[in-house]
C-alpha positions in Angstrom: -11.9 3.1 25.0 -10.5 4.3 28.2 -6.9 5.2 27.5 -5.4 7.6 30.0 -2.7 9.7 28.5 0.2 10.3 30.8 1.6 13.8 31.0 4.8 14.8 29.2 7.7 12.5 30.1 9.5 13.3 33.3 13.2 13.8 33.7 13.5 10.2 34.8 11.8 9.0 31.7 14.3 10.9 29.6 17.1 9.2 31.4 15.5 5.8 30.9 15.2 6.5 27.1 18.9 7.6 27.0 19.9 4.4 28.9 17.7 2.3 26.5 19.4 3.9 23.5 22.8 3.2 25.0 21.9 -0.4 25.7 20.6 -1.0 22.2 23.8 0.6 20.8 25.9 -1.7 23.1 24.0 -4.7 21.8 24.8 -3.7 18.2 28.4 -3.1 19.2 28.7 -6.5 20.9 27.2 -8.2 17.8 29.5 -6.4 15.4 32.7 -6.7 17.6 32.3 -10.5 18.1 31.0 -11.2 14.6 32.2 -14.6 13.4 33.4 -15.8 16.8 32.0 -16.3 20.2 28.5 -17.1 18.9 27.1 -18.2 22.3 28.6 -15.2 24.1 27.4 -12.8 21.4 23.9 -14.3 21.5 23.7 -14.1 25.3 25.1 -10.5 25.3 22.6 -9.3 22.6 19.6 -11.0 24.3 20.4 -9.7 27.7 21.2 -6.1 26.6 18.0 -6.1 24.5 15.9 -7.5 27.3 17.2 -4.8 29.7 16.6 -2.1 27.1 13.0 -3.4 26.6 12.4 -3.4 30.3 13.7 0.1 30.7 11.5 1.4 27.8 8.5 -0.5 29.2 8.8 1.4 32.5 8.5 4.8 30.9 5.3 6.8 30.5 5.2 6.0 26.8 5.8 2.3 27.6 2.9 2.3 30.0 0.7 4.0 27.4 1.8 1.4 24.9 0.9 -1.4 27.3 -2.5 0.1 27.8 -3.0 0.3 24.1 -2.0 -3.4 23.7 -4.4 -4.4 26.4 -7.3 -2.5 24.8 -6.4 -3.8 21.4 -6.5 -7.4 22.7 -9.9 -6.7 24.4 -11.3 -5.3 21.1 -9.9 -8.3 19.1 -11.8 -10.6 21.5 -15.1 -8.8 20.5 -14.5 -9.6 16.8 -17.1 -12.0 15.3 -15.1 -14.2 12.9 -16.8 -15.7 9.8 -17.7 -19.4 9.7 -15.9 -21.9 7.6 -18.7 -21.8 5.0 -18.7 -18.0 4.8 -15.0 -18.0 4.3 -15.1 -20.5 1.5 -18.0 -18.6 -0.2 -16.2 -15.3 0.0 -13.0 -16.9 -1.3 -14.7 -18.5 -4.3 -16.5 -15.2 -5.1 -13.1 -13.3 -5.0 -11.5 -16.0 -7.3 -14.4 -15.8 -9.8 -14.2 -12.0 -9.9 -10.4 -12.2 -10.5 -10.8 -14.6 -13.3 -13.6 -12.6 -15.0 -11.7 -9.3 -14.7 -8.5 -11.0 -16.0 -10.4 -12.2 -19.1 -12.0 -8.8 -19.7 -8.6 -7.1 -19.4 -7.0 -9.6 -21.6 -9.7 -9.1 -24.3 -9.4 -5.3 -24.0 -5.6 -5.6 -24.4 -6.0 -7.9 -27.4 -8.5 -5.6 -29.0 -6.4 -2.4 -28.5 -3.3 -4.3 -29.7 -5.2 -5.4 -32.9 -6.5 -1.9 -33.5 -3.0 -0.3 -33.1 -1.5 -3.0 -35.3 -4.1 -2.3 -38.0 -3.3 1.5 -37.8 0.4 1.4 -37.5 0.9 -1.5 -39.8 
C-alpha cells in the first residue's frame, strides 16, 4: 500500500470542517422546520446542503486521505480470487451439516442434563 499521510490539518481545513458541520446542521434544521409540509422543497434543501457539505469535507486533507484509502481498497478488492459456484455450494452444504449435527448434539446434552436434574430434584 502506498498511502501518503497528509500533515496535520491546515487552518483552511479547520474552516472547511466548521462549514461542513454548519451545513449539516442547516440540513437537519430545514428538515425539522418544514416537517409535514413542503416535501419537495425540504428534499431539495436537504440534498443540496448535504451535497455541498460532502464536497467541502472531500476537499480537506482527511477527505483526500479517505479518497486514497477507498481507491486502494477498490484495487485490493479487484485482486480477490472469488470461489467458484461449486466451491460455494460445497462450503454452504458443509456449514449446514455442521449446524445440524451441533444442534442435535446440544439438544441431546440439554435433554440429558434436564433428565438428570429432574431425577435429582424430583
